[in-house]
C-alpha positions as a Markdown table, in Angstrom:
| # | Residue | x | y | z |
|---|---|---|---|---|
| 1 | Met | -15.2 | -4.6 | 8.5 |
| 2 | Ile | -12.6 | -7.4 | 9.0 |
| 3 | Asn | -9.6 | -7.7 | 6.8 |
| 4 | Gln | -7.6 | -10.6 | 8.3 |
| 5 | Val | -5.6 | -13.3 | 6.5 |
| 6 | Val | -3.8 | -16.3 | 8.0 |
| 7 | Leu | -1.7 | -18.5 | 5.6 |
| 8 | Val | 0.8 | -21.3 | 6.1 |
| 9 | Gly | 3.0 | -22.3 | 3.2 |
| 10 | Arg | 6.5 | -22.6 | 1.7 |
| 11 | Leu | 8.6 | -19.8 | 0.4 |
| 12 | Thr | 9.2 | -20.2 | -3.4 |
| 13 | Lys | 12.6 | -18.5 | -3.3 |
| 14 | Asp | 15.1 | -17.0 | -0.9 |
| 15 | Pro | 13.8 | -13.7 | 0.6 |
| 16 | Glu | 15.7 | -10.7 | -0.7 |
| 17 | Leu | 16.0 | -7.9 | 1.8 |
| 18 | Arg | 15.8 | -4.3 | 0.4 |
| 19 | Tyr | 15.5 | -0.9 | 2.0 |
| 20 | Thr | 13.3 | 2.0 | 1.0 |
| 21 | Ala | 14.7 | 5.5 | 0.5 |
| 22 | Asp | 13.5 | 6.2 | 4.1 |
| 23 | Gly | 15.5 | 3.2 | 5.4 |
| 24 | Ala | 12.6 | 0.9 | 6.1 |
| 25 | Ala | 13.4 | -2.8 | 5.5 |
| 26 | Val | 11.1 | -4.6 | 3.0 |
| 27 | Val | 10.9 | -8.1 | 1.6 |
| 28 | Asn | 8.5 | -9.4 | -1.1 |
| 29 | Val | 7.9 | -13.1 | -1.0 |
| 30 | Thr | 5.7 | -15.6 | -2.7 |
| 31 | Leu | 4.1 | -18.2 | -0.5 |
| 32 | Ala | 3.1 | -21.6 | -2.0 |
| 33 | Val | -0.1 | -22.7 | -0.2 |
| 34 | Ser | -1.7 | -26.0 | -0.9 |
| 35 | Arg | -5.5 | -26.2 | -1.0 |
| 36 | Asn | -7.2 | -28.6 | 1.4 |
| 37 | Phe | -9.1 | -30.5 | -1.2 |
| 38 | Arg | -8.4 | -32.3 | -4.5 |
| 39 | Asn | -9.6 | -31.1 | -7.9 |
| 40 | Ala | -11.5 | -33.1 | -10.4 |
| 41 | Glu | -8.3 | -35.0 | -11.5 |
| 42 | Gly | -7.6 | -35.9 | -7.9 |
| 43 | Val | -4.7 | -33.5 | -7.6 |
| 44 | Val | -4.1 | -31.0 | -4.8 |
| 45 | Asp | -3.8 | -27.5 | -6.3 |
| 46 | Thr | -1.4 | -24.9 | -5.0 |
| 47 | Asp | -2.0 | -21.1 | -4.8 |
| 48 | Phe | 1.0 | -18.7 | -5.0 |
| 49 | Val | 0.3 | -15.7 | -2.8 |
| 50 | His | 2.4 | -12.6 | -2.9 |
| 51 | Cys | 3.2 | -11.2 | 0.5 |
| 52 | Thr | 5.0 | -8.0 | 1.6 |
| 53 | Leu | 6.9 | -7.9 | 4.9 |
| 54 | Trp | 8.1 | -4.7 | 6.5 |
| 55 | Arg | 10.7 | -3.6 | 9.1 |
| 56 | Lys | 11.8 | -6.2 | 11.7 |
| 57 | Val | 9.5 | -8.9 | 10.2 |
| 58 | Ala | 11.3 | -8.4 | 6.9 |
| 59 | Glu | 14.8 | -8.5 | 8.4 |
| 60 | Asn | 14.1 | -11.6 | 10.5 |
| 61 | Thr | 12.6 | -13.5 | 7.6 |
| 62 | Ala | 15.4 | -12.6 | 5.3 |
| 63 | His | 17.9 | -13.7 | 7.9 |
| 64 | Tyr | 16.3 | -17.0 | 9.1 |
| 65 | Cys | 14.4 | -18.3 | 6.1 |
| 66 | Arg | 15.3 | -19.8 | 2.7 |
| 67 | Lys | 13.5 | -21.2 | -0.3 |
| 68 | Gly | 11.3 | -24.1 | 0.9 |
| 69 | Ser | 11.0 | -22.8 | 4.5 |
| 70 | Ile | 7.5 | -23.2 | 6.0 |
| 71 | Ile | 6.2 | -20.0 | 7.4 |
| 72 | Gly | 2.9 | -18.8 | 8.8 |
| 73 | Val | 1.8 | -15.3 | 7.8 |
| 74 | Thr | -0.8 | -13.2 | 9.6 |
| 75 | Gly | -1.8 | -10.0 | 7.9 |
| 76 | Arg | -4.3 | -8.1 | 5.7 |
| 77 | Ile | -5.2 | -8.1 | 2.0 |
| 78 | Gln | -4.2 | -5.0 | 0.1 |
| 79 | Thr | -4.8 | -4.0 | -3.5 |
| 80 | Arg | -2.9 | -1.4 | -5.4 |
| 81 | Ser | -2.4 | -0.5 | -9.0 |
| 82 | Tyr | 0.4 | 1.2 | -11.1 |
| 83 | Glu | 1.2 | 1.9 | -14.7 |
| 84 | Asn | 3.8 | -0.4 | -16.3 |
| 85 | Gln | 6.4 | 0.5 | -18.9 |
| 86 | Asp | 4.0 | -0.2 | -21.7 |
| 87 | Gly | 1.5 | 2.4 | -20.2 |
| 88 | Lys | -1.0 | -0.3 | -19.1 |
| 89 | Arg | -2.6 | -0.2 | -15.7 |
| 90 | Val | -1.6 | -3.2 | -13.6 |
| 91 | His | -3.6 | -4.3 | -10.5 |
| 92 | Val | -1.9 | -6.1 | -7.7 |
| 93 | Thr | -3.5 | -8.0 | -4.8 |
| 94 | Glu | -1.1 | -9.0 | -2.0 |
| 95 | Val | -1.0 | -9.8 | 1.7 |
| 96 | Val | 0.8 | -7.3 | 3.9 |
| 97 | Ala | 2.2 | -9.3 | 6.8 |
| 98 | Glu | 1.8 | -8.1 | 10.4 |
| 99 | Ser | 3.5 | -11.2 | 11.8 |
| 100 | Val | 5.4 | -14.2 | 10.5 |
| 101 | Arg | 5.9 | -17.5 | 12.4 |
| 102 | Phe | 8.8 | -19.7 | 11.2 |
| 103 | Met | 7.5 | -23.2 | 11.3 |
| 104 | Gly | 10.1 | -25.4 | 9.6 |
| 105 | Gly | 13.8 | -26.3 | 10.0 |
| 106 | Lys | 16.1 | -24.8 | 12.6 |
| 107 | Thr | 13.8 | -21.8 | 13.2 |
| 108 | Thr | 10.7 | -23.7 | 14.5 |
| 109 | Ala | 8.3 | -21.5 | 16.5 |
| 110 | Trp | 10.2 | -18.2 | 16.1 |
| 111 | Val | 7.7 | -15.3 | 15.7 |
| 112 | Ala | 8.6 | -12.0 | 14.0 |
| 113 | Gln | 6.2 | -9.2 | 14.6 |
| 114 | Glu | 6.2 | -5.5 | 13.7 |
């Protein structure tokens, strides 16, 4: 089986660095990725993809990137579920990043890898 994702898009907000109880750095970002075709109305749609970055990749992204930064993410699709405050089961699909390439602004061509 192959579970490999490559995305290039813009960050929808500034990355917020957090640390787990074990001390691992983590950043959750949403990447705005334009589709490469137009819909029936002639408009290019955009998908908003949730991505999770860990350890050094998370720290570097939080340090060097801001809302609107263009980044490339290589990683894998992961699904999980949890019970929310209302007791309903919530399913989440996200990309867990293995590497991030900073492609826009002052950080062009910087690669952060685990």
